[in-house]
N, C-alpha and C positions, 0 to 999 in steps of 0.2 A: 589623177585618183591611188590607183598604183603604186604610188612612195609606199616605202617600207617607214615605221617606225621603230626606233633604237633604244627598249629600255633597260637602264643599270636590275640584275639579277635581283636586291634587295627592291627595289620598288617594284618589278611584276610580281615575287612573291608576297611582297603587302596589301596588292593591288585584289592580287586574288587569296586572299588572309577575308581582306574587307569582302569582297564578293562572297563568300563560306559563308559569313559571319553574316550578310543581309539575306540570302538566300535561306538559312537556317531562324532568322527570325522569324522575316514574316514569311513565310509559305509550310518549313517545314513544323515549327515547333507551335504556328496556331492550331497546327491537323491534331499533333497528339498533343497538345491539352486541351479539344475535343474529345478525340478518344479516350483519354481518362476519363474526361468529367461526366460522361457516358457510362463508361464500365461502373462508376464511381457513380453514379445516378439509379444503375441499373441496382450496384449494390445496397444501395440504402431503398431500394423501393422492394425491395427482394424480402429483405430483414427485419424492416417493419411490419410486414406483414404477421411476425411470426413473432415479438421483441414484446414482452408484456408492458416495457415503460419505452416505449419510439425516440428516435433521435432527434435530438431538439432542435429546430430551426437554429440556434443560437452554435450549433456543433461546427455545423456547415457554412456560415459566413463567413468570405471572405476573412482570413486573417487581419490583413491591414485596415479593415475596416473595424475590424472587434478593436484595433488598437488607438486608431482613435476616438473611438468611440470612449475609451477608455480612459484617453491622453487630458480629453476636454470635457469629461465626466467634472459636476458642476466642481464635488465634493476633490475633488484632485488639483482644482484651476485653483478653490482657494488655497488646496495646501501647498500650490506652489508662490501663489502671492506670498505663502504667509514666512516661505522658506528664504523667497526673496528678501524682505525686507527683514529680514531678523539678522540674513548675512549679506545685505546691501551689494549684492549681483545684479545682473539684468536678469529681468524676469526670462526670457528668451535662452539664458544659461539655463535654468532651472526646468524650463518646459521638456527642454533636449537630453538631461536628466528623470524626469517622468517618464520621456518614450522610448529611451534605455527599459530602466526599467518593466515596463510595458510590451515592450519586445522579447522580454526574458521571462515575463511569466505566460504571456498568452500561449494556447500552445497552438496548433497547426490540428487538428483533426481531421483523419480521412475515414473513409470507413471502410475503406476497399482496404488498407493496410488493417485494418484492428480486427476485419472478422475474420481477415484470407488470412492474409498472413499472421498476425498476433495471438490470435486463437490457438492459430496452428503451433506457432510456438512455446507457446507456453502451453497448451497441455501437454507436449514433447516435453518440454522442461521438466513436469513436471513428474509427469508419471515413467520420466526416465531413470529417477535417484530418489521417487518415493511410493511407498501404495495408498493413494489416493484415496479418501474415506469421510464422506457428507452427511452433515446429522443434523437429524431438528429442520433438514429445508423444507417447512410446508408452505408448497405451491400456493393451495389457496390461500394464507397469508399474505401473498406476494399478489396475486391474482387481484384481492381485495381492498390493495392501493390504491387511493385515487391515482388513474393512470396522467392528471393533470400538476399532481402534483411533485414538488423536489423530493429523490431519493434520496438519500444520504448512508450510505454504509460506516456505519462506528464499528469500526478494529481494533484488540488490541495488536500490538508488533512482539513482532517472537523474532525477523528474520528478511530479510531480504529479499526470502521466495515468498513474504505473503503474497507482494503484488504480481506474480505468477500467477499462483493456488486460486485468490481473488476473480481474475479477471477471465481466467479459466472456467470457474465456478459457476459467470453470474453472464458468461457470454449468451446465453442461447432466452436471455429475461431482458438485459441491457449494453448496454455501452459506458461506463465508470472513465472519469474522469480522475487520476489523482493528484495530491500535492507527492510531489518531489524533491528531497533534497538535493543539497550541491553535488555529493559525492556524484550523481551519475550528472553534470555538465560538461562530456567529454565528449567529443567527435570520435564514430558515427552514434554512440550509444543516444546524445543529447536529441539528433535529429530523429529518431528513429520513437523517443521518448511521446514527444512534442506528435508525431503525427498520431500515436493509440490517443490523443489525449490525456495525457500529461501534463501539468502545471511544475515549474520549477519557486522551489521556495525559500529563500537564507532567513536559514533558521536561528531565531534570537537576534536577530537585526535590529540593532536600535535606530535607525535610518527611521524617523516620521513622516519623511517622500515616499518611503519603500511602500512601508507600513499600510501608506494610504493609498499605494495605486492594487495594493494586495487583497486590503477589505473590501477596496471599488471592482474588484476580478471578480471576489467570490458571492460578492453582495449583487453582481451582476450576471453570472453562473446561477445562482440559487434561485434570483428571481425566474432567470430565464426556464429554469423547469431539468437542470444540467443533475444527472445524475453522478454522483460524487461518491468517492472514498475518503475515509479517513482514520487516520490513527491518533485514537484521541490521545494516548499515553504521548508524543509530539516526537519520538524517537522511541528505538529500538531498547526496549531490557536487554539490561544489562548484569544483573542479576536475578535474571529467571522468572520475579514475581512481575505480576501486575501495577502500571506506576501508579503516579497522578496524573490525574486528566489538564493538560496544557486546554487551557479554555479560548485562545485568539480565536480558533475555528469559527467556534460555536459564535461567542460574540460578533465575529465578523457577519453573520446569516443571521444573526438573531435582532441584531442593534435596529436594522429600521425594518423588522417583522411584525407585521398587523395581522392579525389570528380572522380579524373582521373580514379583510378588503385583498388582503395578499393570497394566493396559494398557498397551498399549504406543502410542509416543512414534518416528512416524514422518513424518521430514522430507524435504521434496519441494525437494531447490536450484531455481532457475526467475532466469533471466538473460536482463534485459528491457533494450532498446536501440534508440536512432532517429540518423535523421539529422538530425532538427534536434528538439532538445531548446524547447519553448515558451516556460519560462524561463531558458534556456540566460544570458542577458546578468546579467537579477538574480542567478544565481546566481554569475556570475563575478566582478561588481563587489563580492558581502560578502568577495572575499579582498584588495579591497584598502579596508587600513586609512584610509586621505587621502581615501577617496567620501565626498561628502557624500551625511548620510540622506535616502533620498528622505520625503515627505509619505504619510499617508492616504492624504488627494485627487491625488498625482499618478499613486498607483499605479492607485485604482483609475478616474482618467481614463483613464488609459493601458491600461487593461486592459480597460475597453470600447472604448475608440477603437481596438483589436487586433482586440475581437472583434466587434465592428462590422462594420469592412472583409475580415476573413474571410469573414467569412458573405456577404459581396455575393460573391465568388469563385462560378464554376465549380466542382464536382468535381473535374473537371480540374487545373484553375488551381490549386485549394489542394493537391491529391495533388502537382504538379510544384516544388511551395514546400514540401514539408513532408517529402514522401518515406518511408519508408519507415519503420515503425515492430514492431518483430519482437521476440517473446520464444519462450526456448526452454524445456525440462523436462526436467531431468537423472532421473538412477536415485535412488529411494527411500535413504533412511539409515535405518536402523532400530536407537530405541534403546537395545533391549535386549537385540539384535545387535552396538552396537557398546560395551557394559558385559559384555557375556559375551569380545570378544576384548581387552578394554584389563583384565580382572582387574577392576573395579571398579564399587560403588553408591558412588553420588551422596550417599545420603543418610545414610550411615556418615560420611562423610568430614570431615574438620574444613574449616570455613569457606576460610582459607587454601588448603589443600585441593583444597579442589572447587571453588576457582575458576580454579586450575589448570588442570584437567581439563576445564571446562566450554568452561574460553579453547581446547585443544588440541580441541574437537570442531567445536569456533566453527572454527578455523586448515582441521580440513577439512570443513566446511559452504562455507567462502568457499573454499577452493577446487573445490571441487564447483560453485560458481556460477560461477567465472574460466570455467570449463571449457565455461560455454553459453552464457555472454555472446554475442548474435550479433555476427559480424563486418559491419560496415555499409559501404556500398559510401561516406558520405562521409566517415567517419573510416577506409577504405584513404587517402580522395584529401589529406584534410589533413595524414595523417603522408608520403604523398610529399612536396605541398607545403610539406610542414617541411622535409624531408630536405634538397631544394635551395631553398632558400629563396635570397633575394638576388639567383637563378641565371635569367634566363629562359625560359622551356620552352615546348615547341610542348603544347597537349592531346594529341597522339598520343603522345610522348614521354610524360607523367603517365598518360595511362591505357598504357598498354604495360610499367611500369614496375610500376604498379596492378595488373595482372592476374598480371606473375610473382611478385608479392607476394602475389596471392590463392593462384596454385599451389604455394608455401611453406604455406601457413598449412592447407590442405587437408590437405597432405602430416604436419604436426600433429596434427592431428585437430579441425583450429577449425571453429567449427560457420558457415559458408557455403552461404547456399542459393540461391544466384544456378546458376540452369542458363549451359552452355555459351553457348548460343544469344543468349541474353541479356547478355549480361555486357556488351556495348559498348553497346548500353540504356542496362541501368542505371548506366554510369557514367557514359552523359553526362549522364546526367537526376543524379547527386552534381557533378556539374562545372557546371549549368545552376542546383541547388541554390546555393554555392559561392560561381560567380559573381554571382549574382541578389544575395546579401546582403553583397558586397564585401567579403569575404574577401579577395579577391586584385586586384592588378593586371594589368587589360586592356592592350594595345600591339601594335600590327600582327598580330594572330592568337600573340600570346606571351605566358605566363601566371604570375607571379610573388607569393609572399607580401605580403601588403599588413602591413608594418612594421606597422604599428599594431593590426592582426586578428591578431595571433601568438599572444597569447592565447586566443581563439576557435578559433582553427585546434587549437591543444596542446589544448585543454579536448576538441572530439570525437578528437584521435587518441590519447589516454590512455586511451578506452574499450578499445580494444584493446590497447593497450601492452603487457599483463604475457603477451602470447603471446611477443613479442621476448626476457621473460626464461626461458622453455619455450625457443625457442631454442636461446640463447645456454647452457644446461642443459648 
């Protein structure tokens, strides 16, 4: 029994690695998963005691179970059969494709990541760059929302910072589930966003099977009462103005909605605006059909350089350069109350009529968003400067007209959260941002719009241009 067995080094290494993997898989990992699950459950219990809208069971259901539930949804199965028949390919092949789409869409929400890491990160990022202001946030209105309803924050889309701002500002109220475009499908950002409850969307996809899987996921989330955030414009505004509403998401939520039996869907309008949008020049550039396409290397290099230089600045200097970021929350709109007032039932309507009715609701929501888009100091000053393009004006003249404009907008009910004692310093700060970015020419203490920057000045002025229509009506 004392004989020796000789093994080659390679075989010994293989056996050792196999043994280590088995110990890791059978002993260490189960204990580690138990520890993490215990931490997550503790966070969920703690968070639910202070949230106005609790985390829904669907959000903490195992991701694999959600994917299976989605793939075997009755309407998804019908779509699979139809595609298999049309393309004359095996059903199993199409079902694998549906599973791939489900795996791409379904998030992997982690309450610990969302409330411990995500909240901290979004708070730091928002305050790192901007002076953050919140207005018209009526806690009583949000508290009166039926806690069993599916709450949907509908908002305008100015910047990719919108995700950060709103997540940070409502983290004390609820956990949001976002629709994120394909731009974020890169490692490790994709993993991080999925753990924060985001789901990925292929914008303008013409694939009928993909659209069906996406529709059923949104329907499933809404029916389960998951709180969602939707950019009704469908994408970032490239010219600064509020864009036409895209109806896809609203239709997915409402096409099977029965106001008499289903849980209510409560839409909360959100208006977002900035003194300076970080990616403004990139957005405006997309409007120029003759502009050369920028390479990924150029974008990465420019972004890295911008980030590095910004981080080197002191907080006060950053705030002087970027100014304010402001978010306003409007009055909730109940889907049940809307159906009752209009005498409609979305699920009973033909497709064409349903789209017309969804479009009418979208218009109402866009109007509510318009009403709460913050009036920013830079937007005000840009509007005044554009009005007098070609003319040299003193800073006093420009600020006096901006102050007069503020007074007019306040009478119209525009959301302006600037104290009268701070008006002078706020408008001076706006002028510093505009001058610092080279948007206007300066000569002998006088200012005039730079002819090469009219597009950029208009970009900011358009963010509050809808109040001009209110004034003229």
